[in-house]
N, C-alpha and C positions, 0 to 999 in steps of 0.2 A: 716422320714415317708416313707413307701414303695411306690414305683411308679409302679402301675399296668398296665400302658399303654406302658411301654418299657421293653425290656429284655436285659440282659448283655450276650454277647458271649465272653468267654475267649479263648485266643489262645491255652491254654492247652487242651481244649476239642478235638482238632484235632491232637495232638502230638502222633505219633506212638510209640515213645520211652517210654511213660508213661503207667503205669498200670491203670486200671479203679479206683483202690483205691487211686491213686494219682491225679485224675482229668480228665482222658480221658472219654468222654461221648459217643463215637461211637465205633463200632467194628474196629478192626485193619485194615480190608480191606477198610474202609472208611476214613482212616487217612493218614497223610504224616509224614515223618521224619522232625522234627524241623521246623515247619512253621514259617514264619515271619509275623509281623503285616501288612506289605504292601501286602503280598500275601493274607492274610485274607480279607483285605479291598477290593482288586481287585476282589476276588472271590465273596464277598458279593454283590458288585455292579453288577457284571456279572449275579448273580442269581436274580437280580431285586429288591433288598432291598436298602433302603435309610439309610445311617449311620448318626445318630444324634450326636454322640460323640465317641471319641476314646482316649486312653491313653496308652503309652508304657513304662511308668516309675512306674508301679505298680507291686505288687507281688500277685500271686494267693494264696488264703488262705491255700490250702493244700500243697503248696511248698513255704513257706515264705522266703527261702534262695536264690531263683532264681527270677530274674526279668522276668516279662511276659508282657502281654498287653491284652486289651479288646476293644470291640466296643459295642455301645449301638444302638439298633434298635427299631423302633415302633413295638408293638406286633400286628401282623396281623393274625397269626395262632399259632399252638402249637410250643413250642421250639424245639421239636424233628423234626418236619417237616422242620422248618427253618434250623436246623443244617444239615439235610440230603441234602437239596438243596445247601447249601454252600459247603458241603463236595464234592458233585459231581463236582462243578466248580473248587474247589481247586485241586482235583485229575486230572482233565482234563488239567488244566493250568500247573501243575507239570509235567505231561507226555509229553506235548508239548515242555517244556523246555529241557527235557532230550534227545530229539531226535537230 
């Protein structure tokens, strides 16, 4: 049965290497190259969201041949707004690491 109180955020939503047809959900300027699940979890908590569940041994449905990961969050606003907030933190953390 579908859970309407939570949303699933896949790692592939933020992968700059993927086309939108392969699972990327944001524009290229809002994504990073090959994000890790730990980076996603850190960015999500920095954006002020509470992670209820995570798994790194799953496969994204549009790319069943590659291992990916996801996190589950309580649904507080629209998925697009949540993705944009997480994306901002992910990019800022990645730019701090490259300095």
